C-alpha positions, 0 to 999 in steps of 0.5 A: 104124292104117295103116302104109306103107313108103316106099323112097327111091331116088336114082339118083346115089349118090356112091360107087356111081352107079346101084347100085340098078339093078345086077344082084343074082341076076337082079333089080335091087337096088331090085326085090329091096328092094321085093319083100322089103319087100312079103313081110314082110307088115308094111305096108298098102302099100309104095312106092318114091319116086325122082327117076329115070325109070330106077328108076321104070320098073324098079319099074313093070316088076314092077307095083310101086308107085312115085312120082316126086319132083316136087322136088329133095331133100337127104335121104330124109325130105324125099323121103318127106314130099313123097310122103306129104303127101296120103296118109291114113296114120298111120305111115310106115316108111323102108326103105333102098333099098340094103338088099335083105336086109330085117330083118323082126324089127327092123321089127316092133319099130319098128312095135310102138312105135306100137301100144303108144304109146296116148297118142301121145307118141312121134314117131319110132322108130329102130334102134341096134346096139352097137359093140365094135370101136374102129375102128368107134367112131372112124369118123365114117361111123358115126353114134353115138347116146346115149339116156336111161334110157328109150331116147329119143335124146339126141343123134346124132354122128359124133364118139365119144359118150360120151367115156370119161373114167373108165376105172373105168366101162364105156363102151357105144357104139351106132351109129344105123341109118338106118331110121326109123318116123315118125308122119306129122305128125312127118314133115311137121313135119320137111319144113316146118322148115329145116335146123337148125344142129347138123344142118347141122354134123354132116350128120345129119338125125335131129338136126333132129327133136331140135332141134325137140323131137321124141321119138325112141324108139331100139330096140336090135337085134343085126342089122347091116344089109347095105347096098350102098355099093360094088361090093365090097358088091354082090359080097358081097350076090351071095355071100349070095344064093347061099348062101341059095338 
């Protein structure tokens, strides 16, 4: 089974433009993410896929593997799908370009799903983390996920799901972490399917997979990702890097 990592890297992030090229302890954020993914030794190959010549040249400067998108894309899955369309691979793992502190243990869990799925019934695997703080649960920027008893995704929403109507029972809430592992054929099906109605309503790409009948295995992790979405996040990341040196 050939497993690769793809790191979608868009330059014009709305909240923090150019964040992937910001200095993080002597290296850019995207280079740190790329090198961290390589150093996990979980993947046969690691690529950055980007729409930016600046990011392309940045990865080339460290002799990394990088692909330039030929089309405009609305989401990371589409950008990755274009890049892998003609590659001979089995499983593609989407690593977030703005999360330089790779959670190797969680990635190992995702990959394990496909090694154990001998009948190839699982199309995707993704991560969920439990939420306890009421403000986090109610925050529409945190995508919530509910699953069946076998941990297959039922639905993703920016709304609070499940609704806690009966206070005699404990309600458990999970946030969806946007790290995916796809079978290549599921990714290509996504790529050739137009945006679906619920996906368009919620602006959550994972919903498209559900709407066309794909099975998403959700893996619980206790590790919160450290993403860089704002200048303040970058300062926190610099501090973490110094503490770990």
